[in-house]
N, C-alpha and C positions, 0 to 999 in steps of 0.2 A: 400030290404030295407037297407039303408045305416046305418052305425054305428051312425052317428049324429042324424038320425031320431029316431033310437031306444033309444038312450040315449041323453038327452038334454045337457049334459056337454061334451064339446070337450076334456077335460082332460082325461076322461074315455077312449075315442077312442084312444087318443095318448098313454095311458098306455097299452091298449090292443095291439096296434101295436108294442110297445117296447117289451112286453112279447113274442109275436109271433116271433119277430126277435131274441131274446135271445134263445128261444126254438129251432128255426131252426139252429142257430149257434152252440148250444150245441149238437144237433143231428149230424150236419156236422162234428164237432170235434170228436165225438164219432165214426163216420164211418171212419174217417181218422185213428184214433187210432186203431180201429179194423182191418182195412186193413193192416196197417203197422205191427201190432202184428202177423197177420196171415201169411203174405208173407215175412217178414224180414228174417226168417231162410233160406228160399229158395234163396233169393237174396244174402245172405252172402255165402251160399254154392256155388252158381254159381260164385260169385266174386273170391272165393278162388280156384276154379277149373280152371277158365278162365282168370282171371286178369281184368275183366270188373267191374268197381266200382259198388257196391250195390246201391249207390245213383242214378246212371244212370238207372239201372235196375228198381228200385222202382219208380223213377220219371216218367219214360216213362210208366210203367204199370199203375200208378195212373192216369195219364192224359188220356191215351188211353182207359182205362176201366171205367172211372168215379168212381174211388175207388171201382171197382168191381160191380157197379150198372148198367152198360150198358147192353143192350140185348146181345151183343156179349160175354161179360164176363159171363153172366148168362146162356145163352143157348149153347154157343160154347166153353166156358172156354178159350176164346181168350182175353188176357189182353193187347195185343200189336197192335191191328189193322192189323194183318197179313192177307193178302188176300190169298184165296185158297178155296178148296172144303169143303163142309159140307153136312150133311144128314138131314137138317131141313125139306126139302120138303117131306121126307119120314115119318116124325114123325106125328102121329095123335095128333090133338089138338093144334098144334103150327102153328099159322098164321103168323109167322115172317119169312121173306126171307132175306138172307144175302149173300154177295159175300165174306165173310170172312171165314177163315179156322177154322175148328172145331178141338178141341183137346180132348183127353180122360179126362183130368183134367187140372186145372190151372197150376200145376207144369210142365206139358208137354209143355204148352204155354211158360213158362219162359225159359225152356231148349231150345226150338226151337228158341226163340229170341236170346239167347246167341250164339247158333250155327250159326245163320244167321249173327250176327255181327262179329263173329270170322273168317268168310270167306272173309271179306273185306280186300283189299290190305293194308290199313293203320293200320290194327289191330295189327300186330306184333310190330309196333313202339310205340303203346300205351299201350299194355297189362301190367298190374301191376301199371300203372300210375293212381293216384286217382284224377287228375284234371278233374272233371266232365264237365266243360265248354269246354275243349278241345275235349272230347269225343262227346259232342253234336254238336260241330262245324263240326267234321269229319262226323258224322252221317247225318247231314244236307247236307253237300256237296255231300255225297253219295246218296242222294235222299230218305232217310228213310221216310220222311213225305212230302206230297205235300204242306203242310202249310208253309214250309221253315222257315224263321227267326221267324215268329210268334210261330211256334212249339218250337223252341229253347227257346224263351222267356218264354213260358208256362211251359216247363219242368224245366227250371232254376228256375222259380218261385216256383214250387212244391218242388224242392230240398231245396231251401233257406227257404221257409216258414215253412216247416216241419222238417228242420234240418237233412235231409236225409244224408248229407255229413258226419255226425257222424258215420254212418254205415261203411264208408270206413276206419275208424280207425281200423277195425277188419280184414283188408286185410292181408292175410297170404300167398298170391300167391308168389311162388318162381320162377316161369317161367320154361319153358322147350322148 
């Protein structure tokens, strides 16, 4: 039964729709806030150890893990869409199969991502640089994501929308 059939006034249905939209938006904002609060210390630690901007670390993690809600993030602790082995097929009660790498915890996933990025040839010329768009450009050219420029746009949007670039102000990397 549709809303209009249940209630003869169209304004009620419109108000109900608006309330649902506001509720979903509030939930979405809360999940963003929770995700950032939870993983910001890890991203800042990695930034200060490696010179990779925390905005890049968080932006990629947020996009690739759906703010920690994806099955890969939940079951595999994989926040970066990193392909590799997992033991899901051995776990009872898990009907999810994946080609993505399993990590002991989310922090291990973050560390693996940083290690993977730090092995790229262009890394030494960028470490300590907080220009996130330049990092994303190099990651894209190195083939980090098969989505290419669309991936860059989405990560850039995450960084801009949630002001993740402010995390980079805490850069204390001195290089070595």
